[in-house]
C-alpha positions in Angstrom: 85.8 106.5 136.1 88.9 106.6 133.8 89.7 110.2 132.7 89.1 109.3 129.0 87.6 105.8 128.4 88.0 106.3 124.6 91.8 106.3 125.1 91.9 102.8 126.7 92.7 99.7 124.8 90.6 96.6 124.9 92.6 94.9 127.7 92.8 98.2 129.6 89.1 98.6 129.4 88.4 95.0 130.5 90.7 95.5 133.5 89.2 98.8 134.4 85.7 97.4 134.3 86.7 94.3 136.3 88.4 96.6 138.9 85.2 98.8 139.1 87.2 101.8 138.0 85.1 102.1 134.9 81.6 101.0 134.1 80.4 99.3 130.9 78.0 102.2 130.5 80.8 104.7 130.6 83.0 102.8 128.2 80.1 102.3 125.8 78.9 105.9 125.9 82.5 107.0 125.0 82.2 104.7 121.9 78.8 106.1 121.1 80.1 109.6 121.4 82.9 108.8 119.0 80.5 107.2 116.5 78.3 110.3 116.7 81.3 112.5 116.0 83.1 110.5 113.4 80.9 107.7 112.1 79.6 109.6 109.2 82.9 111.2 108.4 84.6 107.8 108.2 81.5 106.0 106.8 82.4 103.0 108.9 79.0 102.3 110.7 76.5 100.2 108.8 73.9 100.3 111.6 73.6 101.3 115.3 70.7 101.1 117.7 71.8 103.6 120.3 68.9 102.9 122.8 69.4 99.2 122.7 73.2 99.6 123.2 72.7 101.9 126.2 70.3 99.4 127.7 72.7 96.5 127.1 75.5 98.3 128.8 73.4 99.1 131.8 72.3 95.4 132.0 76.0 94.4 131.7 76.9 96.6 134.7 74.1 95.1 136.7 75.3 91.6 136.0 78.9 92.5 136.7 77.9 93.9 140.1 75.9 90.8 140.9 78.7 88.4 139.9 81.3 90.4 141.7 79.3 90.4 144.9 79.0 86.6 144.7 82.7 86.3 144.2 82.4 84.8 140.7 84.9 85.3 138.0 83.8 87.7 135.3 84.2 86.9 131.6 87.5 88.2 130.2 85.6 90.7 128.0 82.8 91.6 130.5 81.2 94.9 129.6 83.7 95.7 126.8 82.1 97.3 123.7 83.0 95.7 120.4 81.5 96.0 116.9 82.0 93.7 113.9 82.0 93.5 110.1 78.5 93.4 108.7 78.7 89.7 107.8 78.5 87.9 111.1 74.9 86.7 111.6 73.0 87.5 114.7 69.5 85.9 115.0 66.8 88.4 114.3 69.1 91.3 113.3 69.8 92.4 109.7 73.2 91.4 108.2 73.6 93.4 105.0 77.0 92.1 103.9 77.8 95.6 102.3 75.3 94.9 99.6 72.0 96.0 98.1 71.0 92.3 97.6 71.0 91.6 101.3 70.1 94.9 102.7 67.1 93.4 104.5 68.4 89.9 105.2 67.6 88.8 108.7 69.3 85.4 109.7 67.6 82.9 112.0 71.0 81.8 113.6 73.9 83.5 115.4 77.5 83.1 114.4 79.6 80.9 116.7 82.2 83.7 117.0 79.6 86.1 118.2 78.2 83.5 120.6 81.7 83.0 122.1 82.3 86.8 122.5 78.8 87.0 124.1 79.9 84.3 126.5 83.0 86.2 127.5 80.8 89.2 128.4 81.5 91.4 125.4 78.9 93.8 124.0 78.1 93.9 120.3 77.2 97.5 119.7 77.2 98.1 115.9 77.4 96.6 112.5 80.4 97.9 110.5 80.6 98.7 106.8 82.5 96.4 104.5 83.3 95.9 100.9 80.3 94.4 99.0 80.2 90.7 99.7 83.9 90.9 100.9 85.2 91.1 97.4 87.7 93.9 97.4 91.1 94.8 98.8 90.9 98.6 98.8 87.7 99.4 100.7 85.7 100.8 97.8 82.0 99.9 97.8 79.6 101.3 95.1 76.6 100.4 97.2 77.5 101.9 100.6 80.4 104.2 99.6 84.0 103.8 100.6 85.0 103.7 104.2 87.6 106.5 104.9 91.0 106.2 106.6 91.1 107.9 110.1 94.7 109.0 109.4 93.7 110.8 106.3 90.2 110.6 104.9 91.3 110.9 101.3 93.1 107.5 101.6 91.8 104.0 101.5 91.2 101.8 104.5 92.0 98.6 102.7 89.4 95.9 102.4 87.3 94.1 102.7 87.0 94.5 106.5 87.2 98.3 105.9 84.8 99.4 108.7 86.5 97.2 111.2 89.9 98.7 110.5 88.7 102.3 110.6 86.5 101.9 113.7 89.3 100.4 115.7 91.9 102.8 114.5 89.7 105.8 115.4 88.9 104.4 118.8 85.2 104.0 118.1 85.3 100.4 119.4 87.8 98.4 121.4 88.0 95.6 118.8 86.3 94.2 115.8 86.0 90.9 113.9 86.8 90.7 110.2 87.2 88.1 107.6 90.3 87.3 105.5 90.1 85.3 102.2 93.1 87.0 100.4 94.1 89.7 102.9 90.9 91.3 104.0 91.9 91.5 107.7 95.5 92.3 107.1 95.0 95.1 104.5 92.7 97.2 106.7 95.0 96.6 109.7 98.0 97.7 107.7 96.3 100.8 106.1 94.8 101.9 109.4 97.7 101.1 111.7 96.2 98.4 113.9 97.0 94.8 114.6 95.2 92.2 112.5 95.3 88.4 112.5 94.5 86.0 109.7 94.5 82.7 111.6 95.3 79.3 110.4 92.6 77.9 108.2 90.3 75.8 110.4 91.3 77.5 113.7 88.2 79.7 114.0 84.6 78.7 113.2 82.9 80.2 110.2 79.4 79.0 111.2 76.7 81.5 110.5 79.0 83.9 108.7 78.6 85.2 105.2 80.6 82.8 102.9 82.8 83.8 100.0 85.3 81.0 99.5 84.8 77.8 101.3 88.4 76.8 100.7 90.0 80.0 101.9 87.8 82.0 104.3 89.1 82.7 107.8 87.8 84.9 110.7 90.0 87.0 112.9 90.3 90.1 115.1 91.5 93.7 114.4 92.6 95.5 117.5 94.7 98.4 118.8 97.4 96.3 120.5 98.9 92.9 120.3 97.5 91.8 123.7 94.0 93.0 122.7 94.3 90.8 119.6 95.5 87.8 121.4 92.7 88.0 123.9 90.0 88.2 121.2 91.6 85.4 119.3 91.8 83.2 122.4 88.0 83.8 122.9 86.9 82.8 119.4 89.4 80.1 118.5 88.8 76.4 118.7 86.7 73.5 117.4 83.1 74.0 116.6 80.9 71.0 115.8 78.7 73.3 113.7 81.7 73.9 111.3 83.2 70.7 110.1 86.3 72.5 108.7 87.4 73.5 112.2 90.3 71.7 113.8 90.1 69.6 117.0 93.7 70.5 117.9 93.9 72.3 121.2 94.4 76.1 121.1 97.6 77.2 122.7 97.0 80.1 125.0 98.4 83.2 123.2 98.6 85.2 126.4 100.6 82.6 128.4 104.0 83.5 127.0 103.1 86.8 125.3 106.0 88.6 127.1 108.5 85.9 126.4 110.5 87.9 123.9 112.3 86.8 120.8 115.8 85.8 122.1 116.8 82.8 120.1 113.8 82.9 117.9 114.6 82.2 114.3 113.1 84.9 112.1 113.4 84.1 108.4 114.0 86.8 105.7 112.9 85.6 102.3 115.5 86.0 99.6 113.0 85.7 96.9 109.3 86.4 96.1 108.0 88.3 99.1 110.3 91.3 99.0 110.7 91.5 95.3 107.7 93.9 94.6 108.2 96.2 97.6 109.2 99.8 96.9 112.3 101.5 98.4 110.3 103.0 101.3 108.8 99.7 102.4 112.2 98.0 102.1 113.8 100.6 104.3 111.1 100.1 106.9 111.6 96.3 106.8 115.3 96.7 107.1 114.8 98.7 110.3 112.3 96.1 111.6 114.9 93.3 111.0 117.6 95.4 112.8 115.3 95.8 115.8 114.6 92.1 116.0 118.3 91.4 115.7 119.0 93.8 118.7 116.3 92.0 120.7 118.1 88.7 120.3 116.3 87.0 117.4 118.4 84.9 115.0 117.9 86.5 111.6 118.0 83.7 109.0 118.0 84.1 105.2 115.4 81.7 103.6 114.8 80.8 100.0 111.1 80.0 99.5 110.2 77.4 96.8 109.5 78.8 93.4 106.1 77.1 93.4 105.0 80.0 95.6 105.0 82.2 92.6 101.6 80.9 91.3 99.8 81.0 94.7 98.6 84.6 94.4 96.9 83.9 91.1 95.5 80.6 92.3 94.0 82.2 95.4 92.3 84.8 93.1 91.1 81.9 90.9 89.7 79.9 93.8 88.0 82.9 95.4 86.3 84.1 92.2 85.2 80.5 91.3 83.8 79.6 94.6 82.2 83.1 94.9 80.6 82.7 91.5 79.1 79.3 92.6 77.6 80.9 95.7 76.2 83.9 93.8 75.1 82.1 90.6 71.4 82.7 91.0 71.7 86.3 92.1 74.1 86.9 89.2 71.4 85.6 86.8 68.4 87.3 88.4 69.8 90.4 90.0 73.0 91.4 88.2 71.9 95.0 88.2 72.0 95.1 92.0 75.8 94.4 92.2 78.5 97.0 92.1 80.6 96.8 88.9 83.8 95.6 90.6 82.0 92.8 92.5 80.1 91.6 89.5 83.3 91.7 87.4 85.2 89.5 89.8 82.4 87.1 90.1 82.0 86.9 86.4 85.6 86.0 86.0 85.0 83.2 88.4 82.0 82.0 86.4 84.1 81.9 83.3 87.0 80.0 84.9 87.3 76.4 83.5 86.5 73.8 86.1 89.8 72.0 85.3 91.8 75.2 86.4 89.8 75.4 89.6 90.3 71.8 90.5 94.0 71.9 89.6 94.5 75.0 91.9 93.0 73.0 94.8 94.9 69.8 94.0 98.3 71.5 94.0 97.9 73.1 97.4 99.0 70.2 99.6 102.2 69.7 97.6 103.1 73.4 97.6 102.5 73.6 101.3 104.8 70.6 101.9 107.5 72.3 99.9 107.1 75.6 101.7 107.1 73.9 105.1 110.3 72.1 104.3 112.1 75.1 102.8 111.1 77.6 105.4 110.1 76.2 108.7 112.9 73.8 109.0 115.2 76.9 109.1 112.9 79.6 110.7 110.2 79.8 113.2 108.5 82.7 111.4 108.9 84.8 108.3 109.0 88.6 108.1 107.6 90.0 104.9 106.1 93.2 103.6 102.3 93.6 103.6 101.6 96.6 101.4 104.0 97.0 98.6 104.1 100.8 98.9 102.5 103.6 100.8 98.7 103.6 101.4 97.1 105.0 98.2 94.2 107.4 97.9 90.6 106.6 97.3 90.7 108.4 94.0 93.7 106.7 92.5 92.4 103.2 93.4 88.8 103.7 92.2 88.8 100.7 90.0 85.0 100.2 89.5 85.1 101.1 85.7 88.8 100.2 85.2 89.3 97.1 82.9 92.7 96.6 84.6 91.3 96.1 88.1 91.9 92.4 88.2 95.6 92.9 87.5 95.8 95.6 90.2 94.1 93.4 92.8 96.5 90.5 92.0 99.5 92.8 92.4 98.2 94.1 95.7 97.8 90.6 97.1 101.4 89.6 96.3 102.3 89.0 100.0 98.9 88.2 101.5 97.3 85.7 99.2 100.0 83.0 99.4 99.3 82.8 103.1 95.6 82.1 102.5 96.4 79.6 99.8 98.7 77.7 102.2 96.3 78.0 105.1 99.0 79.6 107.3 98.6 82.2 110.0 99.6 85.8 109.2 99.8 88.8 111.5 99.8 92.4 110.4 102.0 94.5 112.8 102.2 98.3 112.7 105.7 99.6 112.0 105.5 103.4 111.8 104.6 105.7 108.9 105.6 106.4 105.3 106.4 109.8 104.0 102.7 110.5 103.1 101.8 110.2 106.8 99.9 107.0 106.5 100.6 103.8 108.5 103.1 101.1 107.4 103.1 97.5 108.6 105.0 94.3 108.2 103.7 90.7 108.2 104.7 87.8 110.4 103.9 84.3 108.9 104.0 81.2 111.0 103.6 77.5 111.1 100.0 76.1 111.1 98.3 76.7 114.5 101.3 78.6 115.9 99.5 82.0 116.3 100.9 82.2 119.9 104.4 82.5 118.6 103.4 85.2 116.1 101.9 87.2 119.0 105.0 86.8 121.1 107.2 88.1 118.3 104.9 91.0 117.6 104.6 91.9 121.3 108.4 92.1 121.6 108.5 94.5 118.7 105.6 96.5 120.1 107.2 96.7 123.5 110.5 97.9 122.1 109.1 100.5 119.6 105.7 101.6 121.0 104.4 101.0 117.5 100.7 100.9 118.5 100.8 103.9 120.8 100.1 106.7 118.3 96.5 107.4 117.4 94.9 109.4 114.5 94.5 113.1 115.3 90.7 113.1 114.9 
């Protein structure tokens, strides 16, 4: 048995279980112990059936022993305990979506992403708290209460995959799925100091997951390390006949050249838009990040992004609220009192948006993407941008439930994330140290469509050089 299973990353845990140095039961019990100690403090656990989890781990160990004896290959995640945002449907199990309205909802189907993780041998040990119906960037939730940041529980986790970010950062699970419509994987990853991928639109199936915005929703992993993230992404990515929006394009193996380094890789530094709203502390961190990449042999290239990008943050918000309002229309009419104020406010804005504005936002996307591809990716292989515009704020100073200016705040916070959703591009949040308030800081790598493997390679080079994912919260 490993001395401390809770200290192992996802890939380390998988290797230890495969090598019979650690059992799934031991790894899972370490997670359960952490949840018992910290779950309430962080408010990151939506539901946990301890007896069922222990039984599942014991069964996993039995199957692993049988397959090993037969000489069969184990699944790449055999026996590894994971948990996921409370919006991925599993047949016969409640999926509450961070809401009062769906607190007793039991789906009759299982999400493709969960089925693929099951097939790789992973355990699904808990449902994790989230922002109500995934509509929020800070992590606040008037229904279930805010999830708290493991680095400092007075601070936000980011949203809407708040429980996923907190649980992974605190070591309560080895990895977690989240969703990203305007930054909802990357914000929790950045606030909690973990790695988070928003994949290319259409790269990962959304079948049997809670919808928010049909045109923008994506599913991706939050993990402790880059290799962990790449392994989870590899497991869930690819075409799904049950989701007509998924691409049939082959998935490049993100692990194949993960250690390839960045020598000769062209990394673009935007001369406009992305860095404009960042404060001095974030800019200093980004300058240091760029210097590290330069020393590692990357070609640092200034890039001017097209001015059409300026409107994409606002248009992403418009699309999200409009499509969300269409999905929630009946509940908004019949159960308005069961929503939190922030959620209902954003959905109401969508209901009041003229159809012409919504259609125009959709119609402009292909043209803006073509301009962006020509201006950026003919000169660079990836962009380096900020993610958060400043240090991670406190829960109190971002309590926007009754603030009439919350829409403007949300728009400002999405300055660097929402354009990536609007254009359907992949974006990776990479830890980059800490700000003066002791909270994590991160940068974002943006790549060409379906080029997640290159983003992982660039992130891994930085991680290997800096040890940026080594430090854990002192809980």
